[in-house]
Steps between C-alpha positions, in 0.01 A plus 500: 500500500692546827313630803748788529389649169134490597565656841721778359222604264297639790784707643449810719560738211252317276232513768570867579471591132171312469351683796632848421151619402328378815436849642275578200306174498124483567412554864343195674127554535500443876715813557370709209252703711767589756742616231239712322384663824857593592507301824787286375715778350750526788544123525533471124768771475705345782465157344595635158822654633584179684432284196713722277790478746469122516475475120812716462693284744394178327595633160840626614581167661374303201689707245819442695447124501362430154679561172278645228647269237405204717144630531468540123637150449248353742211692343576359158567144613195430715175409329139550608466150647814543713379842615157362588650222713746743660211733586299215649793395720579858604152636563228233512708268717569775754334387823421854619441716189410283200313796345530878522130579441259245642158373404337729758531788253428341164420825317830656601686180407346503152574872448855467631599203283333652192673834559845348537459248215360759259188302411189367669567201727208268572516333840313175468347286769612138534275423795305242301820297448621527861727805497434826685651832395773638730588815306772623267843650445694677231827340391812660344510393134773648280437872457147474639287287728265206472206399718471202730174369649521246783246234597501235774309176556375348826828308545703822487642434153553827316438565132653800319368649177776710339377749238717698255378766257546335160457817292866533409610139552529198276229238500516244777425139412291294740742281691566330834809418702664482841761723668632440852223247571229752403275419208404773255273532200505798263263640237431810291161659432631773270491775764684337787754227559398291800686239704341291774738366768448261792625184668195304387539242225512627143169338407318696769681818396390459139141450614517827692655667194203381294262665750691831495563519126136419416369813679 
C-alpha cells in the first residue's frame, strides 16, 4: 500500500471530526477542583471560543482541499492494520506530542478512551517486560474513533496498541505482517479488535501480544 494512502487517511478533516466532542469529554482530574469551584470559568470560556474558531478554520480549509468522494474511497480501502501503522507513524512517532493524555493522569486517560470508544478500555502495564506507559490518543476510524495506547522501552523504541470496538465489526483473525518497515500483529477477543505496532522484530511483538491478550 503506498505511503500516500496511509498519510491521507489522517487528514485534517478526519482528525477534526474525531475530536468534535472534545469540549464534552471528562475533565482531567488535576484541574477538576478548579473547574468545579468556578475559578477556571473565565479561562475556560475564552479557550472554548478560541478552540471553536480554530476548529471552524481547520474545517473550512480541509473541506476546500478534500473531496468527499475521495474520503469515502479511502475509508473503505484502508484496513485496521494499515490504520494502526498510520496512527503509530502519525502520533506515537511524534517527537513532541506522542500522546494527548499522559500517564500522569491514568484515571482520566482510562475514562477518556472508554468514553470515546463506547466501551471499557483496560490500560495494562508492561513494566515487567521492559515497556513503560506513555499515555494514549484517540484516532479517526471511519464514522467513529478508535483508541491508541503508547508504550516505550529504555532504548526509546515505541510500541502502539490500537484498539477498535468490535461490536459491529466482522471477526478479526490473528495475523502478523509488516507495513512501511513497521511490524504489526493483530487479534480479536470478541469485544475489541487489537493491533500491536512497533519497529521491533515480529517475534518480540508476538510475545508482547501474548502478554496483552492473556490479561
